[in-house]
N, C-alpha and C positions, 0 to 999 in steps of 0.2 A: 279481765276482772268484771264480774257481773254487777250491774247497778242494783241498788236496793229496790228499784221499781220492778225488778225481775222480768222485765220485758226486753231488755237489751244490755249490751256490754258497755262499760265505760270506755271512752276513747281519749287518747292524749289530746288535749286542747288548750287553747289560750282563751280563757273565759273572762268574766268580769274581774279584771285586775290581776288575775293569777294564771300561772301555768299549772295545770293539774290534770285531772281526769274529769270528763264531763259526759253527760248523757243527754239525748235529745228531750228527755222528759223534764229536764231542768235541774237535776241533782248534779252536784260536783263533789269529788273526793280529793282532799288535799293531804297527801302523806306528810309525815313529820319533816322529811328532808326538804320539801317544797316550802312549808311555812318557815322553816329554819332559815331558808334563803332570803326571806323577807326582812330579816333582822337589820335594824338601822334605817329602814326605809319608812318614810312617814313617821309615825310615832310608835311603830311596832318594835317591841323588845322581846326577842325570842325567849330569853331566860325567864322573864317575868310571866310571859304567856304560858310557857310550859309549867312553871311552878303553880300558876293559877289552875291549870287543867288537872295537875296531879294532886292538888290539895283540896279542891272543891268537891263536895259530895254532890251527887246527881241522882237522877231517877232513870230507871231502865227505859230505853227507847224501844220502839216497835221494830227497829231495824237491826240486822246483823251486819257486822263489818264486812265490806266488800273485799278487804285485803286478807283478813285472818279468820273471819266468821265469828269472832267474839261478839257478844251483845253490846251494842253501842249505848252510851249513857248521855242523857241530856244534862248539860251544866249551864248555869246562868253566869254571864259575864256582863254586868251592868244591864244594858238594854237588849242584849243579844243572848239567845239560847244557842249553845253550841252542842252538836251531836258528835261525841268524841269516843274513840276506841281507847280504852285504858291499857290494852295490850300492845298494839302497834303504834299508838299515838296519833293516828290519822284523824281528820275532822271531815264530817259530812255536812254539806250545805245544800239548802234549796236555793232558788234564785234570790229570794228576798234576804236570806241569811248571808249569802255571799256578798251582796251589795252592801248590806249593813256593816258587815265585818270590815270591808275595805274602806268604807266611808268613816267608820269609827276610828280606825287607825290612820286615816288620811293617806292611804296607800295609793299610788298612781294607778289609774285605770288604763291598761294597755289594750283594751278591747277595741280593735278596729277591724273593719271588714277585710282589708287587703291582707293583713297578717293572719286573720282567721282563715281566709281561703288558702293562703300558702301553707299554714300549719296542717291543713287537711290532707296535704300531699304526704304520703308515707315517709319519703326520704327527708323532707323538711321537719316533720313531726319528731323525728329521731334527734334533731338538734335541740329540741326543747325538753327532752327527758333526761 
């Protein structure tokens, strides 16, 4: 899957708080199934979050969805702007948005060096997808 930076491909990774897809440029892509798995952790409620994304009007983003090529839409969620695909429901984050998202919902930060290095090995990365 090509990153929105158009310089490289997203790789399976364990980034700031989440398992998803990341790029060395700092963007990450969180498909719906991955943020659905966050339900009940911290203060994150999947149903409420998805309802908010689906009912909030937004403005067109400069990015195309890395998953389905639909135009992404920027939507405000309190202090955070989320870049969302209304077609496949994924969410694009830059580093700051990712950190703010996980802090806002009080989600655990699983980002540690040992696990990150292990997940870079192809056979280990498969366990996280």
